[in-house]
PyMOL Python script that loads the backbone (N, CA, C, O; Angstrom):
from pymol import cmd

cmd.read_pdbstr("""\
ATOM      1  N   MET A   1       6.835  -1.268 -13.240  1.00  0.00           N
ATOM      2  CA  MET A   1       8.083  -0.904 -12.608  1.00  0.00           C
ATOM      3  C   MET A   1       8.246  -1.756 -11.352  1.00  0.00           C
ATOM      4  O   MET A   1       7.358  -1.793 -10.500  1.00  0.00           O
ATOM      5  N   ASN A   2       9.373  -2.433 -11.242  1.00  0.00           N
ATOM      6  CA  ASN A   2       9.637  -3.217 -10.044  1.00  0.00           C
ATOM      7  C   ASN A   2      10.506  -2.412  -9.071  1.00  0.00           C
ATOM      8  O   ASN A   2      10.840  -1.258  -9.340  1.00  0.00           O
ATOM      9  N   LYS A   3      10.865  -3.022  -7.951  1.00  0.00           N
ATOM     10  CA  LYS A   3      11.605  -2.298  -6.909  1.00  0.00           C
ATOM     11  C   LYS A   3      12.961  -1.809  -7.405  1.00  0.00           C
ATOM     12  O   LYS A   3      13.357  -0.685  -7.098  1.00  0.00           O
ATOM     13  N   THR A   4      13.666  -2.617  -8.153  1.00  0.00           N
ATOM     14  CA  THR A   4      14.977  -2.231  -8.672  1.00  0.00           C
ATOM     15  C   THR A   4      14.859  -1.023  -9.593  1.00  0.00           C
ATOM     16  O   THR A   4      15.667  -0.098  -9.517  1.00  0.00           O
ATOM     17  N   GLU A   5      13.859  -1.032 -10.456  1.00  0.00           N
ATOM     18  CA  GLU A   5      13.641   0.099 -11.356  1.00  0.00           C
ATOM     19  C   GLU A   5      13.225   1.344 -10.580  1.00  0.00           C
ATOM     20  O   GLU A   5      13.630   2.453 -10.927  1.00  0.00           O
ATOM     21  N   LEU A   6      12.419   1.169  -9.532  1.00  0.00           N
ATOM     22  CA  LEU A   6      12.022   2.294  -8.690  1.00  0.00           C
ATOM     23  C   LEU A   6      13.230   2.910  -8.000  1.00  0.00           C
ATOM     24  O   LEU A   6      13.368   4.133  -7.966  1.00  0.00           O
ATOM     25  N   VAL A   7      14.100   2.077  -7.453  1.00  0.00           N
ATOM     26  CA  VAL A   7      15.311   2.571  -6.787  1.00  0.00           C
ATOM     27  C   VAL A   7      16.177   3.346  -7.769  1.00  0.00           C
ATOM     28  O   VAL A   7      16.689   4.413  -7.431  1.00  0.00           O
ATOM     29  N   ALA A   8      16.346   2.830  -8.972  1.00  0.00           N
ATOM     30  CA  ALA A   8      17.149   3.515  -9.987  1.00  0.00           C
ATOM     31  C   ALA A   8      16.521   4.852 -10.373  1.00  0.00           C
ATOM     32  O   ALA A   8      17.236   5.839 -10.545  1.00  0.00           O
ATOM     33  N   ALA A   9      15.198   4.898 -10.511  1.00  0.00           N
ATOM     34  CA  ALA A   9      14.514   6.147 -10.865  1.00  0.00           C
ATOM     35  C   ALA A   9      14.622   7.181  -9.749  1.00  0.00           C
ATOM     36  O   ALA A   9      14.841   8.362 -10.015  1.00  0.00           O
ATOM     37  N   VAL A  10      14.470   6.740  -8.496  1.00  0.00           N
ATOM     38  CA  VAL A  10      14.601   7.657  -7.359  1.00  0.00           C
ATOM     39  C   VAL A  10      16.024   8.186  -7.282  1.00  0.00           C
ATOM     40  O   VAL A  10      16.226   9.374  -7.033  1.00  0.00           O
ATOM     41  N   ALA A  11      17.003   7.334  -7.488  1.00  0.00           N
ATOM     42  CA  ALA A  11      18.402   7.755  -7.458  1.00  0.00           C
ATOM     43  C   ALA A  11      18.682   8.802  -8.521  1.00  0.00           C
ATOM     44  O   ALA A  11      19.361   9.794  -8.257  1.00  0.00           O
ATOM     45  N   ALA A  12      18.162   8.586  -9.719  1.00  0.00           N
ATOM     46  CA  ALA A  12      18.380   9.543 -10.806  1.00  0.00           C
ATOM     47  C   ALA A  12      17.658  10.864 -10.538  1.00  0.00           C
ATOM     48  O   ALA A  12      18.225  11.936 -10.755  1.00  0.00           O
ATOM     49  N   LYS A  13      16.421  10.791 -10.073  1.00  0.00           N
ATOM     50  CA  LYS A  13      15.606  11.991  -9.835  1.00  0.00           C
ATOM     51  C   LYS A  13      16.171  12.833  -8.691  1.00  0.00           C
ATOM     52  O   LYS A  13      16.190  14.061  -8.775  1.00  0.00           O
ATOM     53  N   ALA A  14      16.631  12.174  -7.619  1.00  0.00           N
ATOM     54  CA  ALA A  14      17.131  12.886  -6.442  1.00  0.00           C
ATOM     55  C   ALA A  14      18.640  13.148  -6.527  1.00  0.00           C
ATOM     56  O   ALA A  14      19.216  13.805  -5.660  1.00  0.00           O
ATOM     57  N   GLU A  15      19.264  12.628  -7.575  1.00  0.00           N
ATOM     58  CA  GLU A  15      20.709  12.770  -7.770  1.00  0.00           C
ATOM     59  C   GLU A  15      21.482  12.249  -6.561  1.00  0.00           C
ATOM     60  O   GLU A  15      22.359  12.921  -6.019  1.00  0.00           O
ATOM     61  N   ILE A  16      21.124  11.028  -6.159  1.00  0.00           N
ATOM     62  CA  ILE A  16      21.811  10.347  -5.068  1.00  0.00           C
ATOM     63  C   ILE A  16      22.238   8.967  -5.566  1.00  0.00           C
ATOM     64  O   ILE A  16      21.838   8.540  -6.649  1.00  0.00           O
ATOM     65  N   SER A  17      23.051   8.276  -4.773  1.00  0.00           N
ATOM     66  CA  SER A  17      23.499   6.950  -5.185  1.00  0.00           C
ATOM     67  C   SER A  17      22.345   5.950  -5.091  1.00  0.00           C
ATOM     68  O   SER A  17      21.377   6.154  -4.358  1.00  0.00           O
ATOM     69  N   LYS A  18      22.478   4.874  -5.849  1.00  0.00           N
ATOM     70  CA  LYS A  18      21.447   3.835  -5.808  1.00  0.00           C
ATOM     71  C   LYS A  18      21.368   3.216  -4.418  1.00  0.00           C
ATOM     72  O   LYS A  18      20.291   2.814  -3.978  1.00  0.00           O
ATOM     73  N   LYS A  19      22.492   3.138  -3.732  1.00  0.00           N
ATOM     74  CA  LYS A  19      22.510   2.569  -2.381  1.00  0.00           C
ATOM     75  C   LYS A  19      21.685   3.431  -1.431  1.00  0.00           C
ATOM     76  O   LYS A  19      20.904   2.908  -0.636  1.00  0.00           O
ATOM     77  N   ASP A  20      21.856   4.757  -1.511  1.00  0.00           N
ATOM     78  CA  ASP A  20      21.074   5.669  -0.674  1.00  0.00           C
ATOM     79  C   ASP A  20      19.599   5.643  -1.058  1.00  0.00           C
ATOM     80  O   ASP A  20      18.730   5.699  -0.187  1.00  0.00           O
ATOM     81  N   ALA A  21      19.313   5.560  -2.348  1.00  0.00           N
ATOM     82  CA  ALA A  21      17.925   5.502  -2.812  1.00  0.00           C
ATOM     83  C   ALA A  21      17.258   4.219  -2.329  1.00  0.00           C
ATOM     84  O   ALA A  21      16.087   4.231  -1.948  1.00  0.00           O
ATOM     85  N   GLU A  22      18.000   3.114  -2.344  1.00  0.00           N
ATOM     86  CA  GLU A  22      17.445   1.847  -1.859  1.00  0.00           C
ATOM     87  C   GLU A  22      17.126   1.940  -0.369  1.00  0.00           C
ATOM     88  O   GLU A  22      16.098   1.429   0.075  1.00  0.00           O
ATOM     89  N   LYS A  23      17.998   2.587   0.406  1.00  0.00           N
ATOM     90  CA  LYS A  23      17.735   2.780   1.835  1.00  0.00           C
ATOM     91  C   LYS A  23      16.471   3.619   2.036  1.00  0.00           C
ATOM     92  O   LYS A  23      15.658   3.322   2.911  1.00  0.00           O
ATOM     93  N   ALA A  24      16.311   4.661   1.227  1.00  0.00           N
ATOM     94  CA  ALA A  24      15.146   5.544   1.347  1.00  0.00           C
ATOM     95  C   ALA A  24      13.855   4.807   1.004  1.00  0.00           C
ATOM     96  O   ALA A  24      12.859   4.938   1.715  1.00  0.00           O
ATOM     97  N   VAL A  25      13.865   4.047  -0.061  1.00  0.00           N
ATOM     98  CA  VAL A  25      12.670   3.294  -0.471  1.00  0.00           C
ATOM     99  C   VAL A  25      12.328   2.243   0.589  1.00  0.00           C
ATOM    100  O   VAL A  25      11.160   2.064   0.936  1.00  0.00           O
ATOM    101  N   LYS A  26      13.345   1.552   1.098  1.00  0.00           N
ATOM    102  CA  LYS A  26      13.118   0.538   2.128  1.00  0.00           C
ATOM    103  C   LYS A  26      12.568   1.189   3.398  1.00  0.00           C
ATOM    104  O   LYS A  26      11.644   0.663   4.019  1.00  0.00           O
ATOM    105  N   ALA A  27      13.143   2.340   3.785  1.00  0.00           N
ATOM    106  CA  ALA A  27      12.666   3.039   4.982  1.00  0.00           C
ATOM    107  C   ALA A  27      11.217   3.478   4.809  1.00  0.00           C
ATOM    108  O   ALA A  27      10.417   3.357   5.737  1.00  0.00           O
ATOM    109  N   PHE A  28      10.873   3.987   3.628  1.00  0.00           N
ATOM    110  CA  PHE A  28       9.501   4.420   3.360  1.00  0.00           C
ATOM    111  C   PHE A  28       8.524   3.264   3.518  1.00  0.00           C
ATOM    112  O   PHE A  28       7.505   3.401   4.195  1.00  0.00           O
ATOM    113  N   THR A  29       8.828   2.125   2.899  1.00  0.00           N
ATOM    114  CA  THR A  29       7.913   0.988   2.975  1.00  0.00           C
ATOM    115  C   THR A  29       7.801   0.463   4.409  1.00  0.00           C
ATOM    116  O   THR A  29       6.721   0.048   4.832  1.00  0.00           O
ATOM    117  N   GLU A  30       8.904   0.479   5.157  1.00  0.00           N
ATOM    118  CA  GLU A  30       8.857   0.022   6.545  1.00  0.00           C
ATOM    119  C   GLU A  30       8.010   0.949   7.413  1.00  0.00           C
ATOM    120  O   GLU A  30       7.221   0.484   8.235  1.00  0.00           O
ATOM    121  N   VAL A  31       8.174   2.259   7.230  1.00  0.00           N
ATOM    122  CA  VAL A  31       7.411   3.228   8.022  1.00  0.00           C
ATOM    123  C   VAL A  31       5.917   3.105   7.724  1.00  0.00           C
ATOM    124  O   VAL A  31       5.101   3.127   8.646  1.00  0.00           O
ATOM    125  N   VAL A  32       5.554   2.976   6.458  1.00  0.00           N
ATOM    126  CA  VAL A  32       4.139   2.832   6.092  1.00  0.00           C
ATOM    127  C   VAL A  32       3.581   1.529   6.668  1.00  0.00           C
ATOM    128  O   VAL A  32       2.469   1.513   7.195  1.00  0.00           O
ATOM    129  N   THR A  33       4.337   0.451   6.574  1.00  0.00           N
ATOM    130  CA  THR A  33       3.900  -0.836   7.103  1.00  0.00           C
ATOM    131  C   THR A  33       3.680  -0.773   8.611  1.00  0.00           C
ATOM    132  O   THR A  33       2.670  -1.262   9.117  1.00  0.00           O
ATOM    133  N   GLU A  34       4.629  -0.170   9.325  1.00  0.00           N
ATOM    134  CA  GLU A  34       4.507  -0.051  10.783  1.00  0.00           C
ATOM    135  C   GLU A  34       3.307   0.812  11.164  1.00  0.00           C
ATOM    136  O   GLU A  34       2.592   0.489  12.112  1.00  0.00           O
ATOM    137  N   ALA A  35       3.080   1.897  10.440  1.00  0.00           N
ATOM    138  CA  ALA A  35       1.936   2.774  10.730  1.00  0.00           C
ATOM    139  C   ALA A  35       0.620   2.042  10.513  1.00  0.00           C
ATOM    140  O   ALA A  35      -0.290   2.150  11.335  1.00  0.00           O
ATOM    141  N   LEU A  36       0.508   1.302   9.423  1.00  0.00           N
ATOM    142  CA  LEU A  36      -0.723   0.567   9.143  1.00  0.00           C
ATOM    143  C   LEU A  36      -0.944  -0.548  10.156  1.00  0.00           C
ATOM    144  O   LEU A  36      -2.087  -0.850  10.499  1.00  0.00           O
ATOM    145  N   ALA A  37       0.130  -1.162  10.638  1.00  0.00           N
ATOM    146  CA  ALA A  37       0.006  -2.207  11.648  1.00  0.00           C
ATOM    147  C   ALA A  37      -0.571  -1.644  12.950  1.00  0.00           C
ATOM    148  O   ALA A  37      -1.217  -2.368  13.708  1.00  0.00           O
ATOM    149  N   LYS A  38      -0.337  -0.351  13.210  1.00  0.00           N
ATOM    150  CA  LYS A  38      -0.861   0.308  14.416  1.00  0.00           C
ATOM    151  C   LYS A  38      -2.208   0.980  14.160  1.00  0.00           C
ATOM    152  O   LYS A  38      -2.690   1.725  15.013  1.00  0.00           O
ATOM    153  N   ASP A  39      -2.816   0.737  13.020  1.00  0.00           N
ATOM    154  CA  ASP A  39      -4.082   1.351  12.607  1.00  0.00           C
ATOM    155  C   ASP A  39      -3.976   2.854  12.395  1.00  0.00           C
ATOM    156  O   ASP A  39      -4.992   3.549  12.426  1.00  0.00           O
ATOM    157  N   ASP A  40      -2.765   3.371  12.180  1.00  0.00           N
ATOM    158  CA  ASP A  40      -2.591   4.774  11.805  1.00  0.00           C
ATOM    159  C   ASP A  40      -2.778   4.878  10.304  1.00  0.00           C
ATOM    160  O   ASP A  40      -2.762   3.871   9.596  1.00  0.00           O
ATOM    161  N   LYS A  41      -2.955   6.098   9.821  1.00  0.00           N
ATOM    162  CA  LYS A  41      -2.982   6.272   8.376  1.00  0.00           C
ATOM    163  C   LYS A  41      -1.857   7.212   7.975  1.00  0.00           C
ATOM    164  O   LYS A  41      -1.448   8.076   8.751  1.00  0.00           O
ATOM    165  N   VAL A  42      -1.367   7.036   6.772  1.00  0.00           N
ATOM    166  CA  VAL A  42      -0.280   7.841   6.241  1.00  0.00           C
ATOM    167  C   VAL A  42      -0.854   8.635   5.083  1.00  0.00           C
ATOM    168  O   VAL A  42      -1.267   8.071   4.070  1.00  0.00           O
ATOM    169  N   GLN A  43      -0.877   9.957   5.245  1.00  0.00           N
ATOM    170  CA  GLN A  43      -1.479  10.819   4.232  1.00  0.00           C
ATOM    171  C   GLN A  43      -0.401  11.665   3.574  1.00  0.00           C
ATOM    172  O   GLN A  43       0.296  12.427   4.244  1.00  0.00           O
ATOM    173  N   LEU A  44      -0.268  11.529   2.267  1.00  0.00           N
ATOM    174  CA  LEU A  44       0.660  12.322   1.473  1.00  0.00           C
ATOM    175  C   LEU A  44      -0.184  13.224   0.578  1.00  0.00           C
ATOM    176  O   LEU A  44      -0.723  12.776  -0.434  1.00  0.00           O
ATOM    177  N   VAL A  45      -0.295  14.483   0.953  1.00  0.00           N
ATOM    178  CA  VAL A  45      -1.179  15.425   0.250  1.00  0.00           C
ATOM    179  C   VAL A  45      -0.820  15.458  -1.233  1.00  0.00           C
ATOM    180  O   VAL A  45       0.341  15.628  -1.605  1.00  0.00           O
ATOM    181  N   GLY A  46      -1.825  15.295  -2.058  1.00  0.00           N
ATOM    182  CA  GLY A  46      -1.644  15.304  -3.503  1.00  0.00           C
ATOM    183  C   GLY A  46      -1.337  13.934  -4.081  1.00  0.00           C
ATOM    184  O   GLY A  46      -1.594  13.691  -5.260  1.00  0.00           O
ATOM    185  N   PHE A  47      -0.792  13.034  -3.271  1.00  0.00           N
ATOM    186  CA  PHE A  47      -0.448  11.696  -3.755  1.00  0.00           C
ATOM    187  C   PHE A  47      -1.523  10.698  -3.370  1.00  0.00           C
ATOM    188  O   PHE A  47      -2.112  10.046  -4.232  1.00  0.00           O
ATOM    189  N   GLY A  48      -1.785  10.577  -2.052  1.00  0.00           N
ATOM    190  CA  GLY A  48      -2.820   9.652  -1.612  1.00  0.00           C
ATOM    191  C   GLY A  48      -2.693   9.323  -0.145  1.00  0.00           C
ATOM    192  O   GLY A  48      -1.842   9.867   0.558  1.00  0.00           O
ATOM    193  N   THR A  49      -3.550   8.423   0.311  1.00  0.00           N
ATOM    194  CA  THR A  49      -3.604   8.044   1.716  1.00  0.00           C
ATOM    195  C   THR A  49      -3.561   6.523   1.838  1.00  0.00           C
ATOM    196  O   THR A  49      -4.336   5.809   1.202  1.00  0.00           O
ATOM    197  N   PHE A  50      -2.635   6.046   2.673  1.00  0.00           N
ATOM    198  CA  PHE A  50      -2.566   4.640   3.021  1.00  0.00           C
ATOM    199  C   PHE A  50      -3.312   4.479   4.337  1.00  0.00           C
ATOM    200  O   PHE A  50      -3.053   5.221   5.284  1.00  0.00           O
ATOM    201  N   GLU A  51      -4.241   3.515   4.415  1.00  0.00           N
ATOM    202  CA  GLU A  51      -4.977   3.274   5.644  1.00  0.00           C
ATOM    203  C   GLU A  51      -5.413   1.811   5.697  1.00  0.00           C
ATOM    204  O   GLU A  51      -5.264   1.064   4.731  1.00  0.00           O
ATOM    205  N   THR A  52      -5.958   1.424   6.855  1.00  0.00           N
ATOM    206  CA  THR A  52      -6.468   0.064   6.986  1.00  0.00           C
ATOM    207  C   THR A  52      -7.992   0.099   7.034  1.00  0.00           C
ATOM    208  O   THR A  52      -8.590   1.061   7.516  1.00  0.00           O
ATOM    209  N   VAL A  53      -8.597  -0.948   6.536  1.00  0.00           N
ATOM    210  CA  VAL A  53     -10.048  -1.097   6.602  1.00  0.00           C
ATOM    211  C   VAL A  53     -10.346  -2.419   7.297  1.00  0.00           C
ATOM    212  O   VAL A  53      -9.610  -3.395   7.151  1.00  0.00           O
ATOM    213  N   LYS A  54     -11.424  -2.433   8.044  1.00  0.00           N
ATOM    214  CA  LYS A  54     -11.835  -3.651   8.747  1.00  0.00           C
ATOM    215  C   LYS A  54     -12.901  -4.361   7.925  1.00  0.00           C
ATOM    216  O   LYS A  54     -13.872  -3.758   7.470  1.00  0.00           O
ATOM    217  N   ARG A  55     -12.691  -5.645   7.751  1.00  0.00           N
ATOM    218  CA  ARG A  55     -13.664  -6.464   7.030  1.00  0.00           C
ATOM    219  C   ARG A  55     -14.387  -7.338   8.051  1.00  0.00           C
ATOM    220  O   ARG A  55     -13.753  -8.044   8.835  1.00  0.00           O
ATOM    221  N   ALA A  56     -15.687  -7.287   8.035  1.00  0.00           N
ATOM    222  CA  ALA A  56     -16.496  -8.043   8.996  1.00  0.00           C
ATOM    223  C   ALA A  56     -16.462  -9.530   8.672  1.00  0.00           C
ATOM    224  O   ALA A  56     -16.228  -9.927   7.530  1.00  0.00           O
ATOM    225  N   ALA A  57     -16.697 -10.338   9.690  1.00  0.00           N
ATOM    226  CA  ALA A  57     -16.826 -11.774   9.482  1.00  0.00           C
ATOM    227  C   ALA A  57     -18.081 -12.032   8.648  1.00  0.00           C
ATOM    228  O   ALA A  57     -19.073 -11.310   8.751  1.00  0.00           O
ATOM    229  N   ARG A  58     -18.016 -13.057   7.834  1.00  0.00           N
ATOM    230  CA  ARG A  58     -19.166 -13.342   6.980  1.00  0.00           C
ATOM    231  C   ARG A  58     -19.200 -14.823   6.638  1.00  0.00           C
ATOM    232  O   ARG A  58     -18.234 -15.555   6.850  1.00  0.00           O
ATOM    233  N   VAL A  59     -20.317 -15.233   6.114  1.00  0.00           N
ATOM    234  CA  VAL A  59     -20.463 -16.615   5.651  1.00  0.00           C
ATOM    235  C   VAL A  59     -20.587 -16.551   4.138  1.00  0.00           C
ATOM    236  O   VAL A  59     -21.388 -15.787   3.599  1.00  0.00           O
ATOM    237  N   THR A  60     -19.788 -17.361   3.463  1.00  0.00           N
ATOM    238  CA  THR A  60     -19.821 -17.394   2.003  1.00  0.00           C
ATOM    239  C   THR A  60     -19.996 -18.843   1.556  1.00  0.00           C
ATOM    240  O   THR A  60     -20.071 -19.747   2.388  1.00  0.00           O
ATOM    241  N   ARG A  61     -20.060 -19.058   0.273  1.00  0.00           N
ATOM    242  CA  ARG A  61     -20.324 -20.390  -0.255  1.00  0.00           C
ATOM    243  C   ARG A  61     -19.172 -20.827  -1.152  1.00  0.00           C
ATOM    244  O   ARG A  61     -18.701 -20.056  -1.988  1.00  0.00           O
ATOM    245  N   ASN A  62     -18.726 -22.051  -0.976  1.00  0.00           N
ATOM    246  CA  ASN A  62     -17.715 -22.636  -1.844  1.00  0.00           C
ATOM    247  C   ASN A  62     -18.390 -22.951  -3.178  1.00  0.00           C
ATOM    248  O   ASN A  62     -19.308 -23.770  -3.216  1.00  0.00           O
ATOM    249  N   PRO A  63     -17.957 -22.320  -4.275  1.00  0.00           N
ATOM    250  CA  PRO A  63     -18.651 -22.522  -5.552  1.00  0.00           C
ATOM    251  C   PRO A  63     -18.548 -23.956  -6.095  1.00  0.00           C
ATOM    252  O   PRO A  63     -19.416 -24.391  -6.851  1.00  0.00           O
ATOM    253  N   ARG A  64     -17.518 -24.674  -5.723  1.00  0.00           N
ATOM    254  CA  ARG A  64     -17.341 -26.033  -6.224  1.00  0.00           C
ATOM    255  C   ARG A  64     -18.271 -27.025  -5.529  1.00  0.00           C
ATOM    256  O   ARG A  64     -18.889 -27.873  -6.172  1.00  0.00           O
ATOM    257  N   THR A  65     -18.360 -26.900  -4.190  1.00  0.00           N
ATOM    258  CA  THR A  65     -19.145 -27.886  -3.436  1.00  0.00           C
ATOM    259  C   THR A  65     -20.495 -27.350  -2.974  1.00  0.00           C
ATOM    260  O   THR A  65     -21.382 -28.134  -2.637  1.00  0.00           O
ATOM    261  N   GLY A  66     -20.665 -26.040  -2.952  1.00  0.00           N
ATOM    262  CA  GLY A  66     -21.894 -25.445  -2.462  1.00  0.00           C
ATOM    263  C   GLY A  66     -21.936 -25.349  -0.947  1.00  0.00           C
ATOM    264  O   GLY A  66     -22.905 -24.847  -0.378  1.00  0.00           O
ATOM    265  N   GLU A  67     -20.891 -25.826  -0.297  1.00  0.00           N
ATOM    266  CA  GLU A  67     -20.819 -25.810   1.171  1.00  0.00           C
ATOM    267  C   GLU A  67     -20.597 -24.390   1.681  1.00  0.00           C
ATOM    268  O   GLU A  67     -19.862 -23.613   1.072  1.00  0.00           O
ATOM    269  N   GLN A  68     -21.236 -24.054   2.803  1.00  0.00           N
ATOM    270  CA  GLN A  68     -21.042 -22.742   3.403  1.00  0.00           C
ATOM    271  C   GLN A  68     -19.722 -22.719   4.162  1.00  0.00           C
ATOM    272  O   GLN A  68     -19.364 -23.679   4.844  1.00  0.00           O
ATOM    273  N   VAL A  69     -18.998 -21.593   4.030  1.00  0.00           N
ATOM    274  CA  VAL A  69     -17.698 -21.434   4.660  1.00  0.00           C
ATOM    275  C   VAL A  69     -17.706 -20.139   5.449  1.00  0.00           C
ATOM    276  O   VAL A  69     -18.134 -19.101   4.944  1.00  0.00           O
ATOM    277  N   LYS A  70     -17.231 -20.196   6.696  1.00  0.00           N
ATOM    278  CA  LYS A  70     -17.132 -18.992   7.511  1.00  0.00           C
ATOM    279  C   LYS A  70     -15.793 -18.311   7.237  1.00  0.00           C
ATOM    280  O   LYS A  70     -14.744 -18.956   7.254  1.00  0.00           O
ATOM    281  N   VAL A  71     -15.840 -17.001   6.985  1.00  0.00           N
ATOM    282  CA  VAL A  71     -14.632 -16.205   6.774  1.00  0.00           C
ATOM    283  C   VAL A  71     -14.502 -15.290   7.982  1.00  0.00           C
ATOM    284  O   VAL A  71     -15.431 -14.548   8.303  1.00  0.00           O
ATOM    285  N   ALA A  72     -13.360 -15.337   8.649  1.00  0.00           N
ATOM    286  CA  ALA A  72     -13.137 -14.550   9.865  1.00  0.00           C
ATOM    287  C   ALA A  72     -12.985 -13.066   9.531  1.00  0.00           C
ATOM    288  O   ALA A  72     -12.650 -12.705   8.403  1.00  0.00           O
ATOM    289  N   ALA A  73     -13.233 -12.220  10.518  1.00  0.00           N
ATOM    290  CA  ALA A  73     -13.019 -10.781  10.366  1.00  0.00           C
ATOM    291  C   ALA A  73     -11.525 -10.532  10.170  1.00  0.00           C
ATOM    292  O   ALA A  73     -10.695 -11.287  10.676  1.00  0.00           O
ATOM    293  N   SER A  74     -11.186  -9.472   9.435  1.00  0.00           N
ATOM    294  CA  SER A  74      -9.780  -9.182   9.174  1.00  0.00           C
ATOM    295  C   SER A  74      -9.582  -7.695   8.905  1.00  0.00           C
ATOM    296  O   SER A  74     -10.541  -6.940   8.739  1.00  0.00           O
ATOM    297  N   LYS A  75      -8.321  -7.297   8.866  1.00  0.00           N
ATOM    298  CA  LYS A  75      -7.947  -5.943   8.473  1.00  0.00           C
ATOM    299  C   LYS A  75      -7.185  -6.040   7.163  1.00  0.00           C
ATOM    300  O   LYS A  75      -6.466  -7.011   6.926  1.00  0.00           O
ATOM    301  N   ALA A  76      -7.343  -5.035   6.312  1.00  0.00           N
ATOM    302  CA  ALA A  76      -6.642  -5.035   5.040  1.00  0.00           C
ATOM    303  C   ALA A  76      -6.134  -3.624   4.742  1.00  0.00           C
ATOM    304  O   ALA A  76      -6.796  -2.646   5.089  1.00  0.00           O
ATOM    305  N   PRO A  77      -4.968  -3.509   4.104  1.00  0.00           N
ATOM    306  CA  PRO A  77      -4.483  -2.185   3.729  1.00  0.00           C
ATOM    307  C   PRO A  77      -5.281  -1.643   2.548  1.00  0.00           C
ATOM    308  O   PRO A  77      -5.790  -2.397   1.720  1.00  0.00           O
ATOM    309  N   LYS A  78      -5.375  -0.325   2.493  1.00  0.00           N
ATOM    310  CA  LYS A  78      -6.118   0.332   1.420  1.00  0.00           C
ATOM    311  C   LYS A  78      -5.361   1.596   1.020  1.00  0.00           C
ATOM    312  O   LYS A  78      -4.746   2.243   1.867  1.00  0.00           O
ATOM    313  N   PHE A  79      -5.401   1.946  -0.250  1.00  0.00           N
ATOM    314  CA  PHE A  79      -4.785   3.178  -0.737  1.00  0.00           C
ATOM    315  C   PHE A  79      -5.838   3.993  -1.455  1.00  0.00           C
ATOM    316  O   PHE A  79      -6.462   3.509  -2.400  1.00  0.00           O
ATOM    317  N   LYS A  80      -6.043   5.231  -1.016  1.00  0.00           N
ATOM    318  CA  LYS A  80      -6.959   6.147  -1.700  1.00  0.00           C
ATOM    319  C   LYS A  80      -6.115   7.155  -2.459  1.00  0.00           C
ATOM    320  O   LYS A  80      -5.236   7.790  -1.877  1.00  0.00           O
ATOM    321  N   VAL A  81      -6.370   7.306  -3.732  1.00  0.00           N
ATOM    322  CA  VAL A  81      -5.595   8.183  -4.603  1.00  0.00           C
ATOM    323  C   VAL A  81      -5.931   9.645  -4.327  1.00  0.00           C
ATOM    324  O   VAL A  81      -7.096  10.003  -4.153  1.00  0.00           O
ATOM    325  N   GLY A  82      -4.892  10.490  -4.289  1.00  0.00           N
ATOM    326  CA  GLY A  82      -5.099  11.932  -4.122  1.00  0.00           C
ATOM    327  C   GLY A  82      -5.473  12.591  -5.438  1.00  0.00           C
ATOM    328  O   GLY A  82      -5.245  12.020  -6.504  1.00  0.00           O
ATOM    329  N   ASN A  83      -6.043  13.782  -5.376  1.00  0.00           N
ATOM    330  CA  ASN A  83      -6.513  14.474  -6.580  1.00  0.00           C
ATOM    331  C   ASN A  83      -5.390  14.809  -7.546  1.00  0.00           C
ATOM    332  O   ASN A  83      -5.579  14.681  -8.756  1.00  0.00           O
ATOM    333  N   ALA A  84      -4.222  15.234  -7.058  1.00  0.00           N
ATOM    334  CA  ALA A  84      -3.123  15.586  -7.936  1.00  0.00           C
ATOM    335  C   ALA A  84      -2.639  14.371  -8.726  1.00  0.00           C
ATOM    336  O   ALA A  84      -2.369  14.479  -9.922  1.00  0.00           O
ATOM    337  N   LEU A  85      -2.527  13.220  -8.068  1.00  0.00           N
ATOM    338  CA  LEU A  85      -2.115  12.007  -8.750  1.00  0.00           C
ATOM    339  C   LEU A  85      -3.168  11.562  -9.758  1.00  0.00           C
ATOM    340  O   LEU A  85      -2.844  11.139 -10.868  1.00  0.00           O
ATOM    341  N   LYS A  86      -4.422  11.663  -9.359  1.00  0.00           N
ATOM    342  CA  LYS A  86      -5.523  11.280 -10.248  1.00  0.00           C
ATOM    343  C   LYS A  86      -5.502  12.136 -11.514  1.00  0.00           C
ATOM    344  O   LYS A  86      -5.678  11.623 -12.619  1.00  0.00           O
ATOM    345  N   SER A  87      -5.286  13.444 -11.346  1.00  0.00           N
ATOM    346  CA  SER A  87      -5.240  14.372 -12.484  1.00  0.00           C
ATOM    347  C   SER A  87      -4.036  14.092 -13.383  1.00  0.00           C
ATOM    348  O   SER A  87      -4.138  14.183 -14.607  1.00  0.00           O
ATOM    349  N   ALA A  88      -2.902  13.753 -12.780  1.00  0.00           N
ATOM    350  CA  ALA A  88      -1.693  13.499 -13.557  1.00  0.00           C
ATOM    351  C   ALA A  88      -1.814  12.238 -14.399  1.00  0.00           C
ATOM    352  O   ALA A  88      -1.224  12.156 -15.476  1.00  0.00           O
ATOM    353  N   VAL A  89      -2.566  11.262 -13.925  1.00  0.00           N
ATOM    354  CA  VAL A  89      -2.720   9.999 -14.643  1.00  0.00           C
ATOM    355  C   VAL A  89      -3.716  10.117 -15.786  1.00  0.00           C
ATOM    356  O   VAL A  89      -3.586   9.427 -16.797  1.00  0.00           O
ATOM    357  N   LYS A  90      -4.713  10.989 -15.634  1.00  0.00           N
ATOM    358  CA  LYS A  90      -5.738  11.146 -16.691  1.00  0.00           C
ATOM    359  C   LYS A  90      -5.103  11.582 -17.923  1.00  0.00           C
ATOM    360  O   LYS A  90      -5.782  11.774 -18.933  1.00  0.00           O
TER     361      LYS A  90
END
""", "prot")
cmd.dss("prot")
cmd.show_as("cartoon", "prot")
cmd.util.cbc("prot")
cmd.orient("prot")
């Protein structure tokens, strides 16, 4: 499902216009993005939790040349699935 299909499904499910559904989906993604940028987590009970994880700096090897490469520390977004969603997918 892509964004257009998601907007159409939300509009049908909530019985709102596609324009309003698109605003809601865009607002949701912006709010989650802003929260993760501030190292906050967004927890939706039953659905899951969006959070950031810190990855330590490390040294790895280029498989083609065998040369060692330093990888800088970074933050990455992570999603942990909630129990209700996990059960619904099984």
